[in-house]
C-alpha positions in Angstrom: 45.2 36.0 -1.2 42.5 34.7 1.1 40.1 36.4 3.6 42.4 36.1 6.4 45.2 38.3 4.7 42.3 40.8 3.9 40.4 40.8 7.5 43.5 42.0 9.8 43.3 45.3 7.7 39.9 46.2 9.1 38.0 45.3 5.6 34.5 43.4 6.1 33.1 40.0 5.6 31.4 41.7 2.0 33.9 43.6 0.5 36.5 40.7 2.1 34.6 38.1 -0.4 34.2 41.1 -3.6 38.1 41.8 -3.8 38.7 38.2 -3.8 35.9 37.6 -6.5 37.6 40.1 -8.3 41.4 38.5 -7.9 39.8 35.1 -9.2 37.9 36.7 -12.2 40.9 38.6 -13.6 43.5 35.9 -12.4 41.2 33.4 -14.6 41.1 36.3 -17.2 44.7 37.1 -17.0 45.3 33.0 -17.5 43.4 32.4 -20.7 44.5 35.3 -22.4 48.1 34.1 -22.0 46.7 30.4 -23.1 44.6 31.9 -26.2 47.9 33.8 -27.1 50.2 30.5 -26.9 47.7 28.4 -28.4 47.6 31.0 -31.2 51.2 31.4 -31.8 51.6 27.1 -31.6 48.7 26.6 -34.1 50.8 29.4 -36.5 54.4 27.5 -36.3 52.2 25.0 -36.8 50.7 25.9 -39.6 54.3 27.4 -41.0 55.9 24.0 -40.2 53.5 22.1 -42.2 53.3 23.9 -45.2 57.1 24.0 -45.6 56.9 20.6 -44.9 54.5 20.2 -47.9 56.2 22.3 -50.1 59.9 20.3 -49.2 57.5 16.8 -50.3 56.0 18.4 -53.1 60.1 19.8 -54.2 61.5 16.1 -53.7 58.7 14.6 -55.8 59.8 16.7 -58.7 62.9 16.2 -58.0 62.3 12.3 -58.1 59.7 12.6 -61.2 62.4 14.8 -63.0 65.5 12.0 -62.7 62.9 9.2 -63.2 61.6 10.4 -66.7 65.6 11.3 -67.3 66.6 8.0 -66.6 63.6 6.4 -69.1 65.0 9.0 -71.5 68.2 7.2 -71.1 70.4 10.4 -69.7 74.0 9.1 -69.6 74.3 12.1 -66.5 71.1 12.2 -64.4 72.9 15.3 -62.5 74.3 17.0 -65.5 71.0 16.6 -67.7 68.7 17.8 -65.2 71.1 20.9 -64.3 70.9 21.9 -68.6 66.7 20.6 -68.5 64.3 23.5 -69.3 61.3 22.9 -67.2 59.7 25.0 -64.9 56.5 23.2 -62.5 53.7 25.5 -62.9 51.7 24.8 -59.9 50.3 21.9 -57.0 50.5 18.4 -56.3 50.5 15.5 -59.2 50.1 12.7 -59.8 52.9 10.5 -61.9 54.4 12.5 -64.3 54.1 16.6 -64.0 52.4 18.1 -67.2 55.2 19.4 -69.7 58.1 17.3 -68.1 58.3 15.0 -71.0 58.1 17.1 -73.8 61.2 19.0 -71.9 63.0 16.2 -71.3 62.1 14.9 -75.1 63.2 18.9 -76.6 66.7 18.5 -74.4 67.0 15.1 -76.1 67.0 15.9 -79.5 69.2 19.0 -78.5 71.8 18.0 -76.7 71.9 14.0 -77.5 75.7 13.8 -76.0 73.6 13.6 -72.6 71.9 10.5 -73.2 72.9 6.9 -74.3 73.6 5.4 -77.9 69.4 4.5 -78.1 67.9 7.3 -76.3 64.1 6.5 -75.9 63.0 9.6 -77.4 64.2 9.9 -81.0 64.1 7.0 -83.8 67.2 7.8 -85.1 70.2 6.7 -82.4 73.0 8.9 -81.1 76.8 9.0 -82.3 78.1 5.6 -82.0 82.1 5.5 -81.9 83.5 1.6 -83.8 87.6 0.7 -83.3 89.1 -2.1 -82.6 87.7 -4.2 -80.2 90.7 -5.6 -77.7 92.2 -9.3 -78.6 90.7 -12.2 -76.4 91.9 -13.9 -73.7 93.1 -17.3 -74.3 93.3 -20.2 -71.5 96.7 -21.1 -72.8 97.8 -17.3 -72.4 101.4 -17.7 -70.6 101.8 -16.2 -67.3 104.6 -16.0 -65.1 102.8 -15.6 -62.2 101.1 -19.2 -63.1 104.8 -21.1 -62.8 106.3 -22.6 -59.6 110.0 -21.4 -58.8 111.6 -24.4 -60.1 109.8 -24.0 -63.8 111.0 -20.3 -63.6 114.5 -21.0 -63.4 114.4 -23.0 -66.1 112.4 -21.3 -68.8 114.7 -18.5 -67.7 118.4 -20.4 -67.6 119.0 -20.0 -64.1 120.2 -22.8 -62.8 
């Protein structure tokens, strides 16, 4: 809106200037309010997204620490041992191994030795080991029919 729009309506110069100043002020106030609302909404979404990413990163870091500790202990199946592991992490960020994880893995290794290899790291004793007959060793002079030529095969099996 400009002054040329207001003049044909019979409004004087002073009143038209006052109306235009008020329109400009109210428009600027509306734009400022909308901008601040959008900015506040954006900052809230950014903060929520950042917190979600931090939680996901901490969860991933904790899972890696648990898997590393189970692997170090000699777990045969990390996924199965992790499912049985009785460990709850209590707080914030950590470096290395979280508090209490080594003890939880040690107690799991002692309570459920079948989940760990024959020499699991947290015990002075060995898990059960089975002794049986070793398969026969293969030698170079073992007969393999697939190594024969066709004529040798016919000669060997009596087919002329």
